[in-house]
C-alpha positions in Angstrom: 92.5 106.2 81.0 95.5 105.0 83.0 94.6 102.2 85.4 96.7 101.9 88.6 97.2 98.4 89.9 95.4 98.0 93.2 95.2 95.6 96.1 91.7 94.2 96.6 91.3 93.3 100.3 88.3 91.9 102.0 87.4 95.3 103.6 89.1 98.1 101.7 90.7 98.8 98.4 94.2 100.1 98.6 96.3 101.7 95.8 99.8 100.4 95.4 102.7 102.2 93.6 104.1 99.9 90.9 106.7 101.7 88.9 108.0 100.7 85.5 111.4 99.9 86.9 110.0 97.3 89.3 111.2 93.7 88.9 109.3 90.8 90.3 109.8 87.1 90.3 106.5 86.3 88.5 103.4 88.2 87.4 99.9 87.4 86.1 96.9 89.2 84.7 93.6 88.0 83.2 90.5 89.4 81.7 86.9 88.4 81.0 86.0 90.9 78.4 85.6 94.7 78.2 83.0 97.2 77.0 80.9 100.2 77.8 79.2 98.7 80.8 76.7 100.6 83.0 77.4 99.9 86.7 73.7 100.5 87.4 72.8 97.5 85.2 74.7 95.1 87.6 73.1 93.9 90.8 75.2 93.4 93.9 74.8 89.7 93.4 76.0 90.0 89.7 79.1 91.8 90.7 79.9 89.4 93.5 79.5 86.4 91.1 81.9 87.9 88.5 84.4 88.8 91.2 84.4 85.3 92.6 84.9 83.9 89.1 87.8 86.1 88.4 89.4 85.4 91.8 89.0 81.6 91.2 90.9 81.9 87.9 93.5 84.2 89.5 94.2 81.8 92.3 94.9 79.0 89.8 97.5 81.1 88.1 99.0 82.4 91.3 99.5 78.9 92.7 101.1 77.6 89.5 103.5 80.5 89.1 104.6 80.5 92.7 105.3 76.8 92.4 107.5 77.5 89.4 105.3 76.3 86.6 105.9 77.4 83.0 104.1 80.5 81.8 102.6 78.5 78.9 101.0 76.0 81.2 99.7 78.8 83.4 97.9 80.8 80.7 96.4 77.7 79.2 95.1 76.5 82.6 93.7 79.9 83.6 91.9 80.4 80.2 90.5 76.8 80.4 89.0 77.8 83.7 87.4 80.9 82.2 86.2 78.9 79.2 84.4 76.5 81.5 82.6 79.3 83.3 79.3 80.3 81.5 79.6 83.8 82.8 82.1 84.7 80.1 81.9 84.7 76.3 84.3 81.8 75.7 83.9 78.0 75.8 80.8 77.1 77.7 79.4 80.6 77.7 80.0 81.4 74.0 77.4 83.6 72.4 75.3 82.6 69.4 75.7 83.6 65.8 72.9 85.0 63.7 71.8 81.5 62.7 71.9 80.1 66.3 75.3 78.4 66.3 78.4 78.8 68.4 81.7 79.6 66.6 84.7 79.8 69.0 88.2 81.2 68.4 91.4 81.0 70.5 95.1 81.7 70.4 98.2 81.1 72.5 101.8 82.4 72.1 105.1 81.5 73.7 107.4 84.5 74.2 110.5 82.4 74.2 110.5 81.6 70.5 107.4 83.4 69.1 105.8 80.1 68.5 102.0 80.4 68.3 98.8 78.4 67.6 95.2 79.3 67.0 91.8 78.0 66.0 88.8 79.9 64.5 85.2 79.1 63.9 85.1 75.8 65.8 81.8 74.6 67.3 82.5 71.3 68.9 85.8 71.8 70.9 85.2 72.1 74.6 88.4 74.1 75.3 89.6 75.9 72.2 92.7 77.2 74.0 94.0 73.7 74.4 93.3 73.1 70.7 95.3 76.2 69.9 98.3 74.9 71.9 98.0 71.5 70.2 98.3 73.2 66.8 101.3 75.2 68.0 103.2 72.2 69.4 102.1 69.3 67.1 101.4 70.8 63.7 103.5 72.9 61.2 100.7 75.5 61.2 99.7 78.5 63.2 96.0 78.8 62.5 93.4 76.1 61.6 89.7 77.0 61.1 86.3 75.3 61.1 85.7 71.7 60.4 89.4 71.1 59.5 90.5 72.4 62.9 87.9 70.2 64.6 89.0 67.1 62.6 92.7 67.7 63.3 92.1 68.3 67.1 89.8 65.3 67.5 92.4 63.0 65.8 95.0 64.3 68.3 93.1 63.8 71.6 91.4 67.2 72.1 88.0 66.8 73.8 85.1 67.4 71.5 81.4 67.9 72.5 78.0 68.1 71.0 77.0 71.6 70.1 74.3 71.5 72.8 77.1 71.8 75.4 77.5 75.5 74.6 73.8 76.3 75.1 73.0 78.6 77.9 69.6 80.3 78.2 71.2 83.7 79.0 73.3 83.7 75.8 70.3 82.4 73.7 68.1 85.3 75.0 71.0 87.6 74.2 70.8 86.5 70.6 67.1 87.1 70.5 67.6 90.7 71.8 70.5 91.2 69.4 68.3 90.3 66.4 66.7 93.6 67.1 69.9 95.6 67.6 73.7 95.3 67.4 75.3 92.5 69.4 78.0 92.7 72.0 81.6 91.5 71.9 83.7 89.9 74.6 86.5 87.5 75.3 88.8 86.0 78.0 92.5 86.0 78.3 95.6 85.6 80.4 99.2 86.8 80.3 102.0 85.6 82.6 105.7 86.0 83.4 107.2 82.9 85.1 110.2 82.4 87.4 112.4 81.6 84.4 111.7 84.9 82.8 109.4 83.5 80.1 106.3 85.3 78.9 103.1 83.8 77.4 99.7 85.0 76.3 96.4 83.2 75.7 93.0 84.5 74.5 89.7 82.8 73.8 86.3 84.0 72.7 82.8 83.0 71.5 83.0 86.0 69.1 80.2 88.5 68.6 76.6 87.9 69.3 74.5 87.8 66.1 77.6 87.6 63.9 77.2 86.4 60.3 79.1 85.0 57.3 81.9 83.2 59.1 83.2 86.4 60.7 86.5 86.0 62.7 87.7 88.6 65.1 91.1 89.5 66.5 91.6 86.8 69.0 93.1 84.1 66.8 95.1 86.6 64.7 98.6 86.6 66.2 99.7 90.2 66.8 96.1 91.5 66.8 94.5 90.1 69.9 97.3 87.9 71.2 101.1 88.4 71.3 104.1 87.4 73.5 107.8 88.2 73.1 110.3 87.7 75.9 112.2 90.8 74.8 109.2 93.0 75.5 105.8 91.9 76.8 102.8 89.6 76.6 99.4 91.0 75.6 95.8 89.7 75.5 93.2 92.1 74.0 89.4 92.4 74.3 87.2 94.7 72.2 85.9 95.3 68.7 88.0 92.8 66.8 88.0 94.5 63.4 89.8 97.5 64.9 92.3 95.4 66.8 93.1 93.5 63.6 93.5 96.7 61.5 95.9 98.3 64.1 97.6 95.0 65.1 97.1 96.2 68.6 99.0 93.5 70.6 102.1 93.5 68.4 102.0 97.3 68.1 102.4 97.6 71.9 105.4 95.3 71.8 106.9 97.1 68.8 106.6 100.5 70.5 108.6 99.1 73.4 111.2 97.5 71.2 111.7 100.2 68.6 110.7 103.4 70.5 111.9 102.4 73.9 108.6 103.1 75.5 107.6 101.5 78.8 104.7 99.1 78.7 102.4 101.6 80.3 103.4 104.3 77.7 102.9 101.9 74.8 99.6 100.6 76.0 98.3 104.2 76.5 99.4 105.2 73.1 97.6 102.4 71.4 94.5 102.0 73.4 93.8 105.6 74.3 95.5 107.0 71.2 94.9 105.0 68.1 91.8 103.3 69.4 90.3 106.2 71.2 87.1 106.3 69.3 83.8 104.7 70.2 83.9 102.0 67.6 87.3 100.7 68.8 86.4 100.5 72.5 87.9 97.8 74.7 91.2 97.1 76.4 94.2 95.0 77.0 96.0 93.2 79.8 99.8 93.0 79.6 102.9 92.1 81.5 106.4 93.0 80.6 109.7 91.1 81.0 110.2 92.7 84.4 106.8 91.8 85.7 105.2 95.2 85.4 101.4 94.7 84.8 99.3 97.1 82.8 95.5 97.0 82.5 94.5 99.6 79.9 91.1 100.4 78.6 89.1 103.1 76.8 85.8 101.6 77.8 83.8 102.0 81.0 84.7 98.5 82.2 86.8 95.4 81.9 86.5 92.2 83.9 90.1 91.8 85.2 92.3 90.4 87.9 96.1 90.5 88.5 98.8 89.3 90.9 102.5 89.2 91.3 105.2 87.6 93.5 105.4 90.8 95.7 101.9 90.2 97.0 100.2 92.9 94.9 96.8 91.6 93.6 93.3 92.7 92.8 90.0 92.1 91.1 88.0 94.8 89.4 85.2 95.4 86.8 84.6 99.0 86.2 87.1 101.7 85.2 86.8 103.6 88.5 87.1 100.5 90.8 90.6 101.6 91.8 89.4 104.9 93.3 
């Protein structure tokens, strides 16, 4: 399903024509997870609440990019905002594992030099995306996990919290329901192109409800759920992590652009609605290329998403037909 970028106005929704040859000074996209969502399951109040949350995060990124801030700072700040919002499965709103704990993952990547950092399986770091950036900038490593990650981050000034911080009744009840059936997956992410032409990607998640055995998904795996390269694009993914790892989804999109000369839209369609076009691999990606073209591609019925660029094109959407 090809998603056309739209303008979300207070009264009407207008389609805009954003071609792959377009160049813009800066561009931004973010997501709050994807899946096969039934629109009838959402009340009008639910939809409004999610739209406001996405718009709030979008405005943070818009302001920073328009003021000339670095893409890395932008994606970290936007994802921190989403992590602090209990509506989403990241940070404060992280889901519970089978044994009633929270295990959070996050990754960040700089398209200028392919430097990256990630954490996995942490349960006491308030904003895992900042921990991922610390690891990228201050350590010789890319990925730290569990107690070791928490210890390193605490020793280097990252804010830690008691595990009770992550408790929300909604996510606890979700676990109780999931104990009777399969759990759901979700994540948050942001990609940005700044005025200097640099790309960055950041992704954070609470993982999968009812997960066991220390399972880690695609988010902290560079090239699977998170990737940025100034020569091509920045990508943040959301969906069934095992499939995104197997198909190295984020990097594959970049590689198709680099080696096959595909546009970002063509590459995203080929991966998301080609390789992953089965029910088990449902989800989507947000991406921006080096020219500021934004692509929001999914093979699910919905993805919480928002986007904006320097040309004034912006929008917020949830379901796959919201642009129609």
